[in-house]
VEXTISE-905430 format. One record per residue (C-alpha): residue number from 1; y, z, x. Coordinates in nm, 2 decimals. Layout:
N
<pt n="NUM" Y="Y" Z="Z" X="X"/>
...
! end
This chain:
105
<pt n="1" Y="0.00" Z="0.00" X="0.00"/>
<pt n="2" Y="0.23" Z="0.07" X="0.29"/>
<pt n="3" Y="0.17" Z="-0.27" X="0.44"/>
<pt n="4" Y="0.24" Z="-0.44" X="0.10"/>
<pt n="5" Y="0.57" Z="-0.26" X="0.06"/>
<pt n="6" Y="0.66" Z="-0.30" X="0.43"/>
<pt n="7" Y="0.62" Z="-0.68" X="0.39"/>
<pt n="8" Y="0.84" Z="-0.69" X="0.08"/>
<pt n="9" Y="1.10" Z="-0.46" X="0.25"/>
<pt n="10" Y="1.11" Z="-0.69" X="0.55"/>
<pt n="11" Y="1.16" Z="-1.00" X="0.34"/>
<pt n="12" Y="1.44" Z="-0.84" X="0.13"/>
<pt n="13" Y="1.60" Z="-0.62" X="0.40"/>
<pt n="14" Y="1.61" Z="-0.35" X="0.13"/>
<pt n="15" Y="1.52" Z="0.01" X="0.17"/>
<pt n="16" Y="1.40" Z="0.05" X="-0.18"/>
<pt n="17" Y="1.05" Z="0.17" X="-0.08"/>
<pt n="18" Y="1.13" Z="0.52" X="0.04"/>
<pt n="19" Y="1.01" Z="0.66" X="-0.29"/>
<pt n="20" Y="0.67" Z="0.49" X="-0.25"/>
<pt n="21" Y="0.62" Z="0.67" X="0.09"/>
<pt n="22" Y="0.73" Z="1.00" X="-0.07"/>
<pt n="23" Y="0.46" Z="0.96" X="-0.34"/>
<pt n="24" Y="0.20" Z="0.89" X="-0.07"/>
<pt n="25" Y="0.31" Z="1.19" X="0.12"/>
<pt n="26" Y="0.28" Z="1.40" X="-0.20"/>
<pt n="27" Y="-0.06" Z="1.26" X="-0.25"/>
<pt n="28" Y="-0.17" Z="1.38" X="0.09"/>
<pt n="29" Y="-0.02" Z="1.73" X="0.05"/>
<pt n="30" Y="-0.20" Z="1.81" X="-0.28"/>
<pt n="31" Y="-0.53" Z="1.81" X="-0.10"/>
<pt n="32" Y="-0.47" Z="2.18" X="-0.03"/>
<pt n="33" Y="-0.40" Z="2.26" X="-0.40"/>
<pt n="34" Y="-0.63" Z="2.47" X="-0.61"/>
<pt n="35" Y="-0.80" Z="2.50" X="-0.85"/>
<pt n="36" Y="-1.00" Z="2.18" X="-0.79"/>
<pt n="37" Y="-0.92" Z="2.02" X="-1.13"/>
<pt n="38" Y="-0.54" Z="2.06" X="-1.06"/>
<pt n="39" Y="-0.58" Z="1.90" X="-0.72"/>
<pt n="40" Y="-0.76" Z="1.59" X="-0.87"/>
<pt n="41" Y="-0.50" Z="1.56" X="-1.15"/>
<pt n="42" Y="-0.21" Z="1.56" X="-0.90"/>
<pt n="43" Y="-0.39" Z="1.31" X="-0.68"/>
<pt n="44" Y="-0.43" Z="1.07" X="-0.96"/>
<pt n="45" Y="-0.07" Z="1.13" X="-1.07"/>
<pt n="46" Y="0.09" Z="1.07" X="-0.73"/>
<pt n="47" Y="-0.15" Z="0.78" X="-0.65"/>
<pt n="48" Y="-0.06" Z="0.60" X="-0.97"/>
<pt n="49" Y="0.31" Z="0.66" X="-0.93"/>
<pt n="50" Y="0.29" Z="0.52" X="-0.57"/>
<pt n="51" Y="0.09" Z="0.21" X="-0.69"/>
<pt n="52" Y="0.32" Z="0.14" X="-0.99"/>
<pt n="53" Y="0.64" Z="0.19" X="-0.78"/>
<pt n="54" Y="0.51" Z="-0.04" X="-0.50"/>
<pt n="55" Y="0.41" Z="-0.32" X="-0.74"/>
<pt n="56" Y="0.75" Z="-0.30" X="-0.92"/>
<pt n="57" Y="0.94" Z="-0.32" X="-0.59"/>
<pt n="58" Y="0.73" Z="-0.62" X="-0.48"/>
<pt n="59" Y="0.80" Z="-0.80" X="-0.80"/>
<pt n="60" Y="1.17" Z="-0.71" X="-0.76"/>
<pt n="61" Y="1.17" Z="-0.85" X="-0.41"/>
<pt n="62" Y="1.08" Z="-1.19" X="-0.55"/>
<pt n="63" Y="1.37" Z="-1.18" X="-0.78"/>
<pt n="64" Y="1.19" Z="-1.09" X="-1.10"/>
<pt n="65" Y="1.23" Z="-0.79" X="-1.34"/>
<pt n="66" Y="0.91" Z="-0.59" X="-1.35"/>
<pt n="67" Y="0.75" Z="-0.48" X="-1.67"/>
<pt n="68" Y="0.74" Z="-0.11" X="-1.76"/>
<pt n="69" Y="0.36" Z="-0.05" X="-1.76"/>
<pt n="70" Y="0.09" Z="-0.10" X="-1.51"/>
<pt n="71" Y="-0.09" Z="-0.34" X="-1.74"/>
<pt n="72" Y="0.23" Z="-0.54" X="-1.79"/>
<pt n="73" Y="0.29" Z="-0.55" X="-1.42"/>
<pt n="74" Y="-0.07" Z="-0.68" X="-1.35"/>
<pt n="75" Y="-0.03" Z="-0.95" X="-1.62"/>
<pt n="76" Y="0.31" Z="-1.04" X="-1.48"/>
<pt n="77" Y="0.15" Z="-1.09" X="-1.14"/>
<pt n="78" Y="-0.12" Z="-1.31" X="-1.30"/>
<pt n="79" Y="0.16" Z="-1.52" X="-1.45"/>
<pt n="80" Y="0.31" Z="-1.60" X="-1.11"/>
<pt n="81" Y="0.24" Z="-1.96" X="-1.00"/>
<pt n="82" Y="-0.09" Z="-2.00" X="-0.82"/>
<pt n="83" Y="0.09" Z="-2.09" X="-0.50"/>
<pt n="84" Y="0.29" Z="-1.77" X="-0.51"/>
<pt n="85" Y="0.19" Z="-1.50" X="-0.26"/>
<pt n="86" Y="0.19" Z="-1.23" X="-0.53"/>
<pt n="87" Y="-0.03" Z="-1.43" X="-0.77"/>
<pt n="88" Y="-0.34" Z="-1.25" X="-0.92"/>
<pt n="89" Y="-0.61" Z="-1.49" X="-1.04"/>
<pt n="90" Y="-0.81" Z="-1.43" X="-1.36"/>
<pt n="91" Y="-1.09" Z="-1.25" X="-1.17"/>
<pt n="92" Y="-0.86" Z="-1.02" X="-0.98"/>
<pt n="93" Y="-0.66" Z="-0.94" X="-1.30"/>
<pt n="94" Y="-0.98" Z="-0.85" X="-1.49"/>
<pt n="95" Y="-1.10" Z="-0.65" X="-1.19"/>
<pt n="96" Y="-0.78" Z="-0.44" X="-1.16"/>
<pt n="97" Y="-0.76" Z="-0.39" X="-1.53"/>
<pt n="98" Y="-1.12" Z="-0.26" X="-1.54"/>
<pt n="99" Y="-1.12" Z="-0.06" X="-1.22"/>
<pt n="100" Y="-0.77" Z="0.08" X="-1.20"/>
<pt n="101" Y="-0.61" Z="0.07" X="-1.55"/>
<pt n="102" Y="-0.92" Z="0.17" X="-1.75"/>
<pt n="103" Y="-1.03" Z="0.43" X="-1.51"/>
<pt n="104" Y="-0.68" Z="0.59" X="-1.50"/>
<pt n="105" Y="-0.66" Z="0.60" X="-1.88"/>
! end
């Protein structure tokens, strides 16, 4: 995720990705939390915030306005032209919807 955002940051010369790094740092720090169920909930929360924030910033870096939801963002990436570097093909879209979005919900 850091590589993805670093590439977009390099391309746009924007420093809009600091909050993604903050979420990733928070994700690492909750490993010491207890009880166990709280730790897992916080890990999912910070991980999903980092993922959604990173994808939104990548979409913005290409000059588009990102959708509000993770599902909307994934569909938006699927709608990019096939030659676009951020394009998700149908199989990738289905995979991410099944493994990320459904699992999170």
